[in-house]
RORO-968840 format. One record per residue (C-alpha): x, z, y; residue number from 1; residue in one letter. Coordinates in steps of 0.25 Angstrom, whole numbers, plus 5000, padded with zeros to 4 digits. Last residue first. Layout:
BEGIN
> x_z_y_i_aa
> X_Z_Y_NUM_A
...
This chain:
BEGIN
> x_z_y_i_aa
> 5013_4912_5080_251_R
> 5014_4902_5069_250_L
> 5000_4906_5062_249_M
> 4993_4904_5076_248_F
> 5000_4890_5077_247_A
> 4994_4887_5065_246_H
> 4979_4894_5067_245_L
> 4979_4884_5080_244_H
> 4985_4871_5074_243_A
> 4975_4872_5061_242_A
> 4966_4875_5071_241_E
> 4970_4861_5078_240_A
> 4971_4853_5065_239_E
> 4958_4857_5063_238_S
> 4955_4867_5052_237_L
> 4946_4863_5040_236_R
> 4936_4876_5039_235_H
> 4932_4879_5024_234_N
> 4921_4891_5025_233_G
> 4922_4905_5022_232_A
> 4916_4918_5032_231_W
> 4919_4931_5030_230_I
> 4911_4943_5035_229_L
> 4914_4957_5040_228_A
> 4904_4961_5052_227_D
> 4899_4972_5059_226_H
> 4912_4980_5063_225_W
> 4920_4967_5062_224_G
> 4927_4958_5050_223_W
> 4928_4945_5050_222_H
> 4933_4934_5040_221_G
> 4937_4920_5038_220_Q
> 4938_4910_5027_219_L
> 4943_4896_5025_218_V
> 4948_4892_5035_217_L
> 4955_4879_5033_216_R
> 4968_4872_5035_215_A
> 4978_4883_5037_214_P
> 4992_4875_5043_213_E
> 5005_4875_5040_212_H
> 5003_4873_5026_211_A
> 5007_4885_5016_210_L
> 4998_4881_5004_209_P
> 4991_4868_5008_208_Q
> 4977_4866_5011_207_D
> 4978_4880_5020_206_Q
> 4968_4889_5021_205_R
> 4963_4899_5031_204_F
> 4958_4912_5029_203_L
> 4952_4919_5043_202_W
> 4953_4934_5048_201_W
> 4943_4941_5058_200_V
> 4945_4956_5061_199_G
> 4936_4968_5068_198_V
> 4938_4983_5064_197_D
> 4951_4981_5055_196_S
> 4960_4986_5067_195_E
> 4957_4974_5076_194_L
> 4959_4963_5063_193_N
> 4965_4947_5064_192_W
> 4967_4940_5051_191_Y
> 4973_4925_5047_190_V
> 4972_4922_5032_189_Y
> 4982_4908_5028_188_V
> 4977_4902_5016_187_Y
> 4984_4893_5006_186_N
> 4997_4901_5000_185_L
> 4992_4915_5009_184_W
> 4997_4915_5024_183_R
> 4994_4927_5033_182_V
> 4990_4928_5044_181_W
> 4989_4937_5059_180_A
> 4979_4938_5070_179_A
> 4978_4943_5084_178_R
> 4984_4932_5093_177_R
> 4974_4924_5084_176_A
> 4964_4930_5085_175_F
> 4966_4932_5101_174_E
> 4969_4916_5100_173_D
> 4957_4911_5094_172_D
> 4953_4909_5079_171_F
> 4937_4909_5082_170_K
> 4939_4894_5086_169_A
> 4943_4889_5071_168_F
> 4928_4888_5067_167_V
> 4924_4880_5079_166_S
> 4930_4867_5075_165_A
> 4920_4868_5063_164_D
> 4928_4859_5054_163_T
> 4922_4862_5041_162_T
> 4927_4860_5026_161_E
> 4914_4862_5014_160_P
> 4918_4875_5006_159_F
> 4921_4876_4993_158_L
> 4934_4871_4993_157_E
> 4941_4878_5006_156_H
> 4936_4892_4998_155_I
> 4941_4889_4985_154_A
> 4954_4899_4991_153_S
> 4943_4911_4994_152_I
> 4937_4910_4981_151_S
> 4925_4909_4981_150_M
> 4914_4919_4974_149_L
> 4900_4918_4968_148_E
> 4887_4926_4965_147_Q
> 4894_4940_4964_146_V
> 4883_4951_4961_145_T
> 4886_4962_4970_144_V
> 4884_4979_4968_143_I
> 4883_4988_4979_142_I
> 4894_5000_4986_141_L
> 4890_5004_4999_140_A
> 4899_5007_5011_139_F
> 4897_5014_5022_138_H
> 4884_5022_5024_137_K
> 4882_5025_5009_136_D
> 4880_5016_4999_135_R
> 4880_5017_4983_134_H
> 4877_5005_4974_133_L
> 4868_4993_4982_132_V
> 4863_4982_4973_131_R
> 4863_4968_4971_130_D
> 4871_4963_4982_129_L
> 4874_4950_4980_128_V
> 4887_4941_4979_127_A
> 4895_4930_4984_126_H
> 4909_4931_4983_125_V
> 4920_4924_4993_124_L
> 4934_4928_4985_123_H
> 4948_4932_4987_122_S
> 4961_4929_4976_121_Y
> 4965_4919_4980_120_Y
> 4964_4927_4996_119_I
> 4973_4937_4988_118_E
> 4986_4932_4991_117_E
> 4985_4935_5005_116_P
> 4986_4949_5002_115_N
> 4989_4956_5013_114_E
> 4983_4947_5024_113_E
> 4972_4946_5014_112_W
> 4970_4960_5018_111_G
> 4974_4973_5013_110_N
> 4964_4980_5004_109_E
> 4952_4970_5002_108_L
> 4966_4961_5001_107_T
> 4972_4970_4989_106_F
> 4957_4971_4983_105_P
> 4954_4957_4980_104_P
> 4946_4951_4991_103_Q
> 4930_4947_4990_102_F
> 4924_4940_5004_101_L
> 4908_4941_5005_100_F
> 4899_4934_5002_99_W
> 4883_4938_5002_98_F
> 4870_4937_4991_97_P
> 4859_4945_4995_96_E
> 4852_4952_4982_95_A
> 4850_4966_4989_94_K
> 4855_4965_5004_93_Q
> 4868_4964_5012_92_A
> 4876_4970_5020_91_I
> 4891_4972_5021_90_F
> 4896_4979_5036_89_P
> 4897_4985_5033_88_H
> 4904_4992_5019_87_S
> 4900_4985_5004_86_V
> 4907_4990_4991_85_C
> 4904_4980_4981_84_A
> 4902_4984_4966_83_I
> 4901_4969_4958_82_Y
> 4892_4962_4949_81_S
> 4897_4948_4942_80_K
> 4890_4934_4944_79_G
> 4902_4928_4951_78_A
> 4915_4936_4947_77_E
> 4921_4944_4958_76_P
> 4938_4941_4960_75_A
> 4945_4952_4955_74_T
> 4952_4966_4963_73_D
> 4939_4974_4964_72_I
> 4940_4986_4973_71_F
> 4937_4998_4969_70_Q
> 4941_5007_4979_69_H
> 4934_5012_4991_68_R
> 4920_5007_4987_67_A
> 4921_5012_4972_66_I
> 4925_5024_4976_65_L
> 4918_5026_4989_64_A
> 4906_5027_4977_63_P
> 4911_5040_4970_62_N
> 4899_5046_4963_61_I
> 4889_5036_4960_60_R
> 4899_5025_4963_59_I
> 4908_5029_4953_58_T
> 4897_5030_4943_57_E
> 4892_5014_4947_56_Q
> 4908_5011_4944_55_A
> 4908_5017_4932_54_R
> 4894_5013_4928_53_E
> 4899_4998_4931_52_D
> 4898_4988_4943_51_P
> 4911_4979_4945_50_E
> 4921_4984_4955_49_Q
> 4923_4984_4968_48_C
> 4921_4971_4977_47_L
> 4921_4973_4992_46_H
> 4914_4972_5003_45_I
> 4914_4977_5021_44_C
> 4929_4973_5023_43_S
> 4926_4963_5011_42_N
> 4922_4952_5021_41_D
> 4907_4947_5020_40_Y
> 4901_4934_5019_39_G
> 4900_4919_5026_38_C
> 4901_4907_5020_37_L
> 4901_4894_5024_36_K
> 4908_4896_5036_35_A
> 4913_4884_5046_34_W
> 4900_4883_5054_33_A
> 4906_4894_5063_32_S
> 4904_4909_5061_31_L
> 4893_4919_5061_30_D
> 4883_4909_5056_29_D
> 4889_4910_5044_28_Q
> 4881_4924_5042_27_C
> 4888_4936_5036_26_P
> 4879_4950_5039_25_K
> 4882_4957_5052_24_H
> 4883_4971_5051_23_P
> 4871_4982_5056_22_E
> 4875_4989_5070_21_E
> 4877_5003_5068_20_H
> 4889_5005_5081_19_C
> 4900_5010_5071_18_T
> 4895_5015_5059_17_R
> 4891_5000_5059_16_C
> 4877_5000_5049_15_E
> 4877_4997_5033_14_F
> 4870_4987_5027_13_Q
> 4868_4984_5012_12_I
> 4854_4981_5005_11_G
> 4843_4983_4995_10_D
> 4842_5000_4996_9_D
> 4845_5006_4981_8_E
> 4857_5011_4982_7_A
> 4854_5024_4991_6_N
> 4867_5030_4994_5_N
> 4863_5033_5009_4_S
> 4868_5029_5023_3_S
> 4868_5014_5021_2_I
> 4865_5009_5039_1_M
């Protein structure tokens, strides 16, 4: 467990404060073959600002001010470095690359359910941990360098199409009864959470805006006690899957 302000260690890892278990790292095997990328949900990582002397002085005096109140409101750029705030269940070693979901500040605060238009301003970011600036038991401030980024609206163009029938099996009746959804142009966002402790969400893309039935699953997320993960791919819904989802939206 991280328990000091020593920023010389090479990695970041937190224990669960409830059961003291270690977090789960992103792994594509956690989901079926449709996923081509796995990374972190932004509930355990967000970009704060570009590093400069003023930011580093603020971190020295009051790191929580950066961690809790600084959010980048424009998409990051490949090749640039940023200060990021990370917390459990994020885990990484120095120079280790990882993917995470970048969302603008309004979505960070309120979710896509309140700001679905920001789907078009959200990205998958591939970054590397460069240096730890500050750490304590609950969060750390690190410098990451962005290697590449992928617009959420481009996922269906960049990943090969899959039709694995086991993908949609997770969209079961119990989930459907509890979940809510919102439509915005080409996208349908389906989400469910249990008092913010456990949750899951799905992002479907329609080939045509305002079509009756979403055509593709492009992004899925899950968070719990020991994980906060996203999976990305390009799963074409079968006719039966599309009908099931359409019936859920009509209930």
